[in-house]
DSSP file (Angstrom, degrees, kcal/mol; ACC not computed):
  #  RESIDUE AA STRUCTURE BP1 BP2  ACC     N-H-->O    O-->H-N    N-H-->O    O-->H-N    TCO  KAPPA ALPHA  PHI   PSI    X-CA   Y-CA   Z-CA
    1    1 A X              0   0    0      0, 0.0     3,-0.1     0, 0.0    59,-0.0   0.000 360.0 360.0 360.0  -8.3  142.8   92.7 -116.8
    2    2 A X        +     0   0    0      1,-0.2     2,-0.3     2,-0.0     0, 0.0   0.314 360.0  84.2  95.5 -10.6  143.8   89.0 -116.9
    3    3 A X        -     0   0    0      1,-0.1    -1,-0.2     6,-0.0     3,-0.1  -0.933  67.6-142.2-126.6 149.8  142.9   88.3 -120.5
    4    4 A X  S    S+     0   0    0     -2,-0.3     2,-0.3     1,-0.2    -1,-0.1   0.802  88.8   9.1 -75.1 -30.5  144.8   88.7 -123.7
    5    5 A X    >   -     0   0    0      1,-0.1     3,-1.7     0, 0.0     4,-0.3  -0.988  69.8-117.6-150.1 152.1  141.7   89.8 -125.6
    6    6 A X  G >  S+     0   0    0     -2,-0.3     3,-1.6     1,-0.3     6,-0.3   0.760 109.5  74.7 -61.0 -23.1  138.1   90.7 -125.0
    7    7 A X  G 3  S+     0   0    0      1,-0.3    -1,-0.3     5,-0.1     6,-0.1   0.705  87.7  60.3 -64.8 -18.5  137.3   87.7 -127.1
    8    8 A X  G <  S+     0   0    0     -3,-1.7     2,-0.4     4,-0.1    -1,-0.3   0.635  80.4 103.8 -81.5 -14.6  138.2   85.5 -124.2
    9    9 A X    <>  -     0   0    0     -3,-1.6     4,-2.3    -4,-0.3     3,-0.3  -0.552  65.3-149.2 -72.9 123.4  135.6   87.1 -122.0
   10   10 A X  H  > S+     0   0    0     -2,-0.4     4,-2.5     1,-0.2     5,-0.2   0.867  98.1  56.8 -59.4 -37.0  132.6   84.7 -121.6
   11   11 A X  H  > S+     0   0    0      1,-0.2     4,-2.0     2,-0.2    -1,-0.2   0.878 108.2  46.9 -65.2 -37.3  130.2   87.7 -121.2
   12   12 A X  H  > S+     0   0    0     -3,-0.3     4,-2.8    -6,-0.3     5,-0.2   0.916 110.3  53.0 -68.3 -42.5  131.4   89.0 -124.6
   13   13 A X  H  X S+     0   0    0     -4,-2.3     4,-2.3     1,-0.2    -2,-0.2   0.910 111.6  45.8 -58.9 -43.2  131.1   85.6 -126.2
   14   14 A X  H  X S+     0   0    0     -4,-2.5     4,-2.3     2,-0.2    -1,-0.2   0.893 112.4  51.0 -66.9 -39.9  127.5   85.3 -125.0
   15   15 A X  H  X S+     0   0    0     -4,-2.0     4,-2.1     2,-0.2    34,-0.3   0.909 111.6  47.1 -64.9 -42.0  126.7   88.9 -126.1
   16   16 A X  H  X S+     0   0    0     -4,-2.8     4,-2.2     2,-0.2    -2,-0.2   0.917 111.5  50.8 -65.4 -43.1  128.1   88.2 -129.6
   17   17 A X  H  X S+     0   0    0     -4,-2.3     4,-2.3    -5,-0.2    -2,-0.2   0.885 109.1  51.9 -62.3 -38.3  126.1   84.9 -129.8
   18   18 A X  H  X S+     0   0    0     -4,-2.3     4,-2.5     2,-0.2    -1,-0.2   0.917 107.7  52.0 -63.3 -42.7  123.0   86.8 -128.8
   19   19 A X  H  X S+     0   0    0     -4,-2.1     4,-2.3    26,-0.3    -2,-0.2   0.908 109.5  49.5 -60.7 -41.7  123.6   89.3 -131.6
   20   20 A X  H  X S+     0   0    0     -4,-2.2     4,-2.3     1,-0.2    -1,-0.2   0.920 111.3  49.6 -62.5 -43.1  123.9   86.5 -134.1
   21   21 A X  H  X S+     0   0    0     -4,-2.3     4,-2.7     2,-0.2    -2,-0.2   0.877 109.0  52.1 -63.8 -37.8  120.7   85.0 -132.9
   22   22 A X  H  X S+     0   0    0     -4,-2.5     4,-2.0     2,-0.2    -1,-0.2   0.919 109.2  50.1 -65.2 -42.8  118.9   88.3 -133.1
   23   23 A X  H  < S+     0   0    0     -4,-2.3     4,-0.5     1,-0.2    -2,-0.2   0.924 113.1  46.3 -60.2 -43.7  120.0   88.7 -136.7
   24   24 A X  H >< S+     0   0    0     -4,-2.3     3,-0.9     1,-0.2     4,-0.3   0.909 112.5  50.2 -64.8 -41.8  118.8   85.2 -137.5
   25   25 A X  H >< S+     0   0    0     -4,-2.7     3,-0.5     1,-0.2    -1,-0.2   0.818 112.6  46.4 -67.5 -30.8  115.5   85.7 -135.8
   26   26 A X  T 3< S+     0   0    0     -4,-2.0    -1,-0.2     1,-0.2    -2,-0.2   0.432  96.1  75.3 -93.2   1.4  114.9   89.0 -137.6
   27   27 A X  T <  S+     0   0    0     -3,-0.9     2,-0.3    -4,-0.5    -1,-0.2   0.583 102.7  31.3 -86.4 -11.0  115.8   87.6 -141.0
   28   28 A X  S <  S+     0   0    0     -3,-0.5     4,-0.4    -4,-0.3     3,-0.3  -0.851  94.4  34.4-138.9 174.3  112.6   85.7 -141.4
   29   29 A X  S >  S-     0   0    0     -2,-0.3     3,-0.9     1,-0.2     4,-0.3  -0.171 106.4 -44.5  73.7-170.6  108.9   85.9 -140.4
   30   30 A X  G >> S+     0   0    0      1,-0.2     3,-1.7    59,-0.2     4,-0.5   0.815 128.1  67.5 -65.9 -32.9  106.8   89.0 -140.0
   31   31 A X  G >4 S+     0   0    0     59,-1.6     3,-1.0    -3,-0.3     7,-0.3   0.782  86.6  69.0 -63.3 -26.3  109.5   91.0 -138.1
   32   32 A X  G <4 S+     0   0    0     -3,-0.9    -1,-0.3    -4,-0.4    -2,-0.2   0.765  98.4  52.1 -64.1 -22.9  111.7   91.1 -141.2
   33   33 A X  G <4 S+     0   0    0     -3,-1.7     2,-1.4    -4,-0.3    -1,-0.3   0.637  90.4  79.1 -87.8 -15.3  109.2   93.4 -142.9
   34   34 A X    <X  -     0   0    0     -3,-1.0     4,-2.9    -4,-0.5     5,-0.3  -0.688  63.7-179.4 -91.8  84.6  109.1   95.9 -140.0
   35   35 A X  H  > S+     0   0    0     -2,-1.4     4,-2.3     1,-0.2     5,-0.2   0.825  73.5  52.4 -60.0 -35.5  112.3   97.6 -140.9
   36   36 A X  H  > S+     0   0    0      2,-0.2     4,-2.3     1,-0.2    -1,-0.2   0.959 115.4  38.0 -66.7 -52.0  112.3  100.0 -138.0
   37   37 A X  H  > S+     0   0    0      2,-0.2     4,-2.7     1,-0.2     5,-0.2   0.913 117.1  51.9 -67.4 -42.0  111.9   97.4 -135.2
   38   38 A X  H  X S+     0   0    0     -4,-2.9     4,-2.3    -7,-0.3    -1,-0.2   0.936 112.2  46.5 -57.7 -48.0  114.1   94.9 -137.0
   39   39 A X  H  X S+     0   0    0     -4,-2.3     4,-2.7    -5,-0.3    -1,-0.2   0.907 112.8  49.4 -62.3 -43.1  116.9   97.6 -137.3
   40   40 A X  H  X S+     0   0    0     -4,-2.3     4,-2.5     2,-0.2    -1,-0.2   0.896 110.5  50.1 -66.0 -39.8  116.5   98.7 -133.7
   41   41 A X  H  X S+     0   0    0     -4,-2.7     4,-2.3     2,-0.2    -1,-0.2   0.919 113.0  46.8 -63.4 -43.1  116.7   95.1 -132.4
   42   42 A X  H  X S+     0   0    0     -4,-2.3     4,-2.5    -5,-0.2     5,-0.2   0.916 112.5  49.5 -65.7 -42.7  119.8   94.5 -134.4
   43   43 A X  H  X S+     0   0    0     -4,-2.7     4,-2.3     2,-0.2    -2,-0.2   0.912 111.5  48.7 -63.8 -42.4  121.4   97.7 -133.3
   44   44 A X  H  X S+     0   0    0     -4,-2.5     4,-1.4     2,-0.2    -1,-0.2   0.930 112.5  48.4 -62.7 -44.7  120.7   97.0 -129.6
   45   45 A X  H  X S+     0   0    0     -4,-2.3     4,-1.1     1,-0.2     3,-0.3   0.914 113.1  46.9 -63.5 -43.6  122.1   93.5 -129.9
   46   46 A X  H  X S+     0   0    0     -4,-2.5     4,-2.4     1,-0.2    -1,-0.2   0.883 106.6  59.9 -64.5 -37.6  125.2   94.7 -131.6
   47   47 A X  H  X S+     0   0    0     -4,-2.3     4,-2.5    -5,-0.2     5,-0.2   0.829  98.1  59.1 -61.7 -33.4  125.7   97.4 -129.1
   48   48 A X  H  X S+     0   0    0     -4,-1.4     4,-1.7    -3,-0.3    -1,-0.2   0.983 113.1  35.0 -61.3 -58.9  125.9   95.0 -126.2
   49   49 A X  H  X S+     0   0    0     -4,-1.1     4,-2.3   -34,-0.3     5,-0.2   0.881 117.2  55.7 -63.9 -38.1  128.9   93.1 -127.5
   50   50 A X  H  X S+     0   0    0     -4,-2.4     4,-2.7     1,-0.2    -1,-0.2   0.893 107.5  47.8 -63.9 -40.6  130.4   96.2 -129.0
   51   51 A X  H  X S+     0   0    0     -4,-2.5     4,-2.5     2,-0.2    -1,-0.2   0.853 109.7  53.0 -71.1 -33.3  130.4   98.1 -125.7
   52   52 A X  H  X S+     0   0    0     -4,-1.7     4,-2.0    -5,-0.2    -2,-0.2   0.946 114.1  42.4 -63.1 -47.1  131.9   95.2 -123.8
   53   53 A X  H  X S+     0   0    0     -4,-2.3     4,-2.0     2,-0.2    -2,-0.2   0.910 115.2  49.1 -68.0 -41.7  134.8   95.1 -126.3
   54   54 A X  H  X S+     0   0    0     -4,-2.7     4,-0.7     1,-0.2    -1,-0.2   0.932 111.6  49.0 -64.1 -44.3  135.2   98.9 -126.4
   55   55 A X  H ><>S+     0   0    0     -4,-2.5     3,-0.9     1,-0.2     5,-0.5   0.896 109.4  52.8 -61.2 -40.4  135.2   99.1 -122.6
   56   56 A X  H ><5S+     0   0    0     -4,-2.0     3,-1.5     1,-0.2    -1,-0.2   0.911 106.2  53.4 -60.3 -43.0  137.8   96.3 -122.4
   57   57 A X  H 3<5S+     0   0    0     -4,-2.0    -1,-0.2     1,-0.3    -2,-0.2   0.612  89.8  76.5 -72.5 -11.4  140.1   98.1 -124.8
   58   58 A X  T <<5S-     0   0    0     -3,-0.9    -1,-0.3    -4,-0.7    -2,-0.2   0.694  90.3-145.6 -70.7 -17.6  140.0  101.3 -122.8
   59   59 A X  T < 5 +     0   0    0     -3,-1.5     2,-0.4    -4,-0.3    -2,-0.1   0.766  63.5 106.3  58.7  29.4  142.4   99.6 -120.3
   60   60 A X     >< -     0   0    0     -5,-0.5     4,-3.0     1,-0.1     5,-0.2  -0.992  65.8-145.2-137.0 127.9  140.9  101.3 -117.3
   61   61 A X  H  > S+     0   0    0     -2,-0.4     4,-2.6     1,-0.2     5,-0.2   0.886 102.9  52.1 -60.1 -38.7  138.6   99.6 -114.8
   62   62 A X  H  > S+     0   0    0      2,-0.2     4,-1.9     1,-0.2    -1,-0.2   0.924 113.3  43.4 -64.8 -43.9  136.5  102.7 -114.4
   63   63 A X  H  > S+     0   0    0      2,-0.2     4,-2.3     1,-0.2    -2,-0.2   0.901 112.2  53.7 -66.9 -41.0  136.0  103.1 -118.2
   64   64 A X  H  X S+     0   0    0     -4,-3.0     4,-2.3     1,-0.2    -2,-0.2   0.926 108.5  49.6 -60.0 -44.8  135.4   99.4 -118.5
   65   65 A X  H  X S+     0   0    0     -4,-2.6     4,-2.1     1,-0.2    -1,-0.2   0.907 108.5  53.3 -60.2 -42.1  132.7   99.6 -115.9
   66   66 A X  H  X S+     0   0    0     -4,-1.9     4,-1.7     1,-0.2    -1,-0.2   0.925 111.6  44.9 -59.1 -45.2  131.1  102.5 -117.6
   67   67 A X  H  X S+     0   0    0     -4,-2.3     4,-2.4     1,-0.2    -1,-0.2   0.826 108.6  56.9 -71.3 -31.1  130.9  100.6 -120.9
   68   68 A X  H  X S+     0   0    0     -4,-2.3     4,-2.1     2,-0.2    -1,-0.2   0.891 107.2  49.4 -64.8 -37.8  129.6   97.5 -119.1
   69   69 A X  H  X S+     0   0    0     -4,-2.1     4,-2.0     2,-0.2    -2,-0.2   0.876 109.3  51.3 -67.7 -37.0  126.7   99.6 -117.8
   70   70 A X  H  X S+     0   0    0     -4,-1.7     4,-2.3     2,-0.2    -2,-0.2   0.916 108.9  51.6 -63.7 -42.0  126.0  101.0 -121.3
   71   71 A X  H  X S+     0   0    0     -4,-2.4     4,-2.1     1,-0.2    -2,-0.2   0.901 108.0  51.8 -60.0 -41.4  126.0   97.3 -122.5
   72   72 A X  H  X S+     0   0    0     -4,-2.1     4,-2.0     1,-0.2    -1,-0.2   0.874 108.1  52.0 -64.5 -36.8  123.4   96.5 -119.8
   73   73 A X  H  X S+     0   0    0     -4,-2.0     4,-1.9     2,-0.2    -2,-0.2   0.904 108.7  50.0 -64.2 -41.5  121.3   99.4 -121.0
   74   74 A X  H  X S+     0   0    0     -4,-2.3     4,-2.3     1,-0.2    -2,-0.2   0.869 108.1  54.1 -64.7 -35.6  121.4   98.2 -124.6
   75   75 A X  H  X S+     0   0    0     -4,-2.1     4,-2.6     2,-0.2    -1,-0.2   0.907 106.2  51.7 -63.6 -41.5  120.4   94.7 -123.3
   76   76 A X  H  X S+     0   0    0     -4,-2.0     4,-2.1     2,-0.2    -2,-0.2   0.887 108.5  51.8 -62.6 -38.4  117.4   96.3 -121.6
   77   77 A X  H  X S+     0   0    0     -4,-1.9     4,-2.5     2,-0.2    -2,-0.2   0.939 110.3  48.5 -60.8 -46.7  116.4   98.0 -124.8
   78   78 A X  H  X S+     0   0    0     -4,-2.3     4,-2.8     1,-0.2     5,-0.2   0.905 108.5  53.1 -62.4 -42.4  116.7   94.6 -126.6
   79   79 A X  H  X S+     0   0    0     -4,-2.6     4,-2.2     1,-0.2    -1,-0.2   0.926 111.0  47.7 -57.8 -45.0  114.5   92.9 -124.0
   80   80 A X  H  X S+     0   0    0     -4,-2.1     4,-2.4     1,-0.2    -2,-0.2   0.918 112.4  48.6 -62.0 -44.8  111.9   95.6 -124.5
   81   81 A X  H  X S+     0   0    0     -4,-2.5     4,-2.7     2,-0.2    -2,-0.2   0.887 110.4  50.6 -65.7 -39.8  112.0   95.3 -128.3
   82   82 A X  H  X S+     0   0    0     -4,-2.8     4,-2.3     2,-0.2    -1,-0.2   0.925 111.5  48.7 -64.1 -43.6  111.7   91.5 -128.2
   83   83 A X  H  X S+     0   0    0     -4,-2.2     4,-2.8    -5,-0.2    -2,-0.2   0.912 112.8  47.2 -63.1 -42.4  108.7   91.7 -125.9
   84   84 A X  H  X S+     0   0    0     -4,-2.4     4,-2.1     2,-0.2     6,-0.2   0.941 111.7  50.4 -64.4 -46.1  107.0   94.3 -128.1
   85   85 A X  H  <>S+     0   0    0     -4,-2.7     5,-2.8     1,-0.2     6,-1.3   0.884 113.7  46.4 -59.3 -38.9  107.7   92.2 -131.2
   86   86 A X  H ><5S+     0   0    0     -4,-2.3     3,-1.4     4,-0.2    -1,-0.2   0.940 111.5  50.3 -67.7 -47.2  106.3   89.1 -129.5
   87   87 A X  H 3<5S+     0   0    0     -4,-2.8    -2,-0.2     1,-0.3    -1,-0.2   0.797 112.0  46.6 -66.4 -29.1  103.2   90.9 -128.2
   88   88 A X  T 3<5S-     0   0    0     -4,-2.1    -1,-0.3    -5,-0.2    -2,-0.2   0.382 118.8-109.7 -94.5   5.5  102.3   92.4 -131.6
   89   89 A X  T < 5S+     0   0    0     -3,-1.4    -3,-0.2    -4,-0.2   -59,-0.2   0.697  84.4 120.0  82.0  19.9  102.8   89.1 -133.3
   90   90 A X      < +     0   0    0     -5,-2.8   -59,-1.6    -6,-0.2     2,-0.4   0.697  67.4  56.6 -89.9 -20.0  106.0   89.9 -135.2
   91   91 A X  S    S-     0   0    0     -6,-1.3    -2,-0.1   -61,-0.2   -62,-0.1  -0.926  93.6-110.7-111.5 137.6  108.1   87.2 -133.6
   92   92 A X    >>  -     0   0    0     -2,-0.4     4,-2.3   -67,-0.2     3,-0.8  -0.294  27.2-116.5 -62.5 147.9  107.1   83.6 -133.7
   93   93 A X  H 3> S+     0   0    0      1,-0.3     4,-0.7     2,-0.2    -1,-0.1   0.726 115.8  50.7 -61.6 -22.6  106.1   82.1 -130.4
   94   94 A X  H 3> S+     0   0    0      2,-0.1     4,-0.6     3,-0.1    -1,-0.3   0.767 112.3  46.5 -84.1 -25.8  109.0   79.7 -130.5
   95   95 A X  H <> S+     0   0    0     -3,-0.8     4,-2.2     2,-0.1     5,-0.2   0.915 104.3  57.2 -82.6 -46.7  111.6   82.4 -131.2
   96   96 A X  H  X S+     0   0    0     -4,-2.3     4,-2.8     1,-0.2     5,-0.2   0.906 105.1  49.0 -57.8 -49.1  110.6   85.1 -128.7
   97   97 A X  H  X S+     0   0    0     -4,-0.7     4,-2.4     1,-0.2    -1,-0.2   0.886 110.8  51.8 -61.2 -36.1  110.9   82.9 -125.5
   98   98 A X  H  X S+     0   0    0     -4,-0.6     4,-2.1     2,-0.2    -1,-0.2   0.919 112.3  45.3 -65.5 -42.4  114.4   81.7 -126.6
   99   99 A X  H  X S+     0   0    0     -4,-2.2     4,-2.5     2,-0.2    -2,-0.2   0.911 112.3  51.6 -66.1 -41.5  115.6   85.2 -127.1
  100  100 A X  H  X S+     0   0    0     -4,-2.8     4,-2.3    -5,-0.2    -2,-0.2   0.904 110.0  49.4 -61.8 -40.8  114.1   86.4 -123.8
  101  101 A X  H  X S+     0   0    0     -4,-2.4     4,-2.3    -5,-0.2    -1,-0.2   0.908 110.8  49.6 -64.4 -42.2  115.8   83.5 -122.0
  102  102 A X  H  X S+     0   0    0     -4,-2.1     4,-2.5     1,-0.2    -2,-0.2   0.895 110.7  50.9 -63.0 -40.2  119.2   84.4 -123.7
  103  103 A X  H  X S+     0   0    0     -4,-2.5     4,-2.7     2,-0.2    -2,-0.2   0.917 110.1  48.9 -63.1 -44.5  118.7   88.0 -122.7
  104  104 A X  H  X S+     0   0    0     -4,-2.3     4,-2.2     2,-0.2    -2,-0.2   0.919 111.8  49.3 -62.2 -43.6  118.0   87.1 -119.0
  105  105 A X  H  X S+     0   0    0     -4,-2.3     4,-2.1     1,-0.2    -2,-0.2   0.929 113.1  46.4 -61.0 -46.3  121.0   84.9 -118.9
  106  106 A X  H  X S+     0   0    0     -4,-2.5     4,-2.9     1,-0.2    -2,-0.2   0.886 109.3  55.2 -65.4 -38.3  123.2   87.6 -120.4
  107  107 A X  H  X S+     0   0    0     -4,-2.7     4,-2.3     1,-0.2    -1,-0.2   0.908 109.0  47.4 -60.4 -42.1  121.8   90.2 -118.0
  108  108 A X  H  X S+     0   0    0     -4,-2.2     4,-2.4     2,-0.2    -1,-0.2   0.901 112.1  50.4 -65.7 -40.6  122.7   88.0 -115.0
  109  109 A X  H  X S+     0   0    0     -4,-2.1     4,-2.6     2,-0.2    -2,-0.2   0.928 111.0  48.4 -62.7 -44.9  126.2   87.5 -116.4
  110  110 A X  H  X S+     0   0    0     -4,-2.9     4,-2.8     2,-0.2     5,-0.2   0.911 110.4  51.5 -62.4 -42.3  126.7   91.2 -116.9
  111  111 A X  H  X S+     0   0    0     -4,-2.3     4,-2.4     1,-0.2    -1,-0.2   0.936 112.9  44.8 -60.3 -47.0  125.5   91.9 -113.4
  112  112 A X  H  X S+     0   0    0     -4,-2.4     4,-2.4     2,-0.2    -1,-0.2   0.899 113.5  50.5 -63.4 -40.7  127.9   89.4 -111.9
  113  113 A X  H  X S+     0   0    0     -4,-2.6     4,-2.3     2,-0.2    -2,-0.2   0.913 110.6  49.0 -65.2 -42.8  130.7   90.7 -114.1
  114  114 A X  H  X S+     0   0    0     -4,-2.8     4,-2.5     2,-0.2    -2,-0.2   0.923 111.6  49.3 -61.7 -45.4  130.1   94.3 -113.1
  115  115 A X  H  X S+     0   0    0     -4,-2.4     4,-2.3     1,-0.2    -2,-0.2   0.900 110.9  50.0 -62.3 -40.3  130.0   93.3 -109.4
  116  116 A X  H  X S+     0   0    0     -4,-2.4     4,-1.1     2,-0.2    -1,-0.2   0.902 111.2  48.6 -64.7 -40.9  133.3   91.4 -109.7
  117  117 A X  H  X S+     0   0    0     -4,-2.3     4,-0.6     1,-0.2     3,-0.3   0.899 111.4  50.3 -66.0 -40.4  134.9   94.4 -111.5
  118  118 A X  H >< S+     0   0    0     -4,-2.5     3,-1.2     1,-0.2    -2,-0.2   0.914 107.4  53.6 -62.4 -42.9  133.7   96.8 -108.7
  119  119 A X  H 3< S+     0   0    0     -4,-2.3    -1,-0.2     1,-0.3    -2,-0.2   0.747 104.0  56.8 -66.3 -23.2  135.0   94.5 -106.0
  120  120 A X  H 3<        0   0    0     -4,-1.1    -1,-0.3    -3,-0.3    -2,-0.2   0.654 360.0 360.0 -80.2 -16.4  138.5   94.5 -107.6
  121  121 A X    <<        0   0    0     -3,-1.2    -1,-0.2    -4,-0.6    -2,-0.2   0.498 360.0 360.0 -74.5 360.0  138.7   98.3 -107.5
């Protein structure tokens, strides 16, 4: 696959950093009291990086692609949750746009990575 470890993948590094940011964002403010939404946001964020790493370790391009698509689905879930949290006033106005921007950046990275993997098949 060209890398010694999934940890070398820029897309995984960005996904992990996003998960850390989501944990930090949900540790304070009103959203920390909404246990259901907070938990779902954290689970979605963790799922993105986790699926990238799991797919990489499958050592099959077809399996890796499948897990990359699952990661993209989890990212879409997170985008939806961040927007809902913002619209109902659970995320601070300074936090939500930063998370949304990070999600968009990661989504573009995942799309490019998926296309590159497809083209190698």
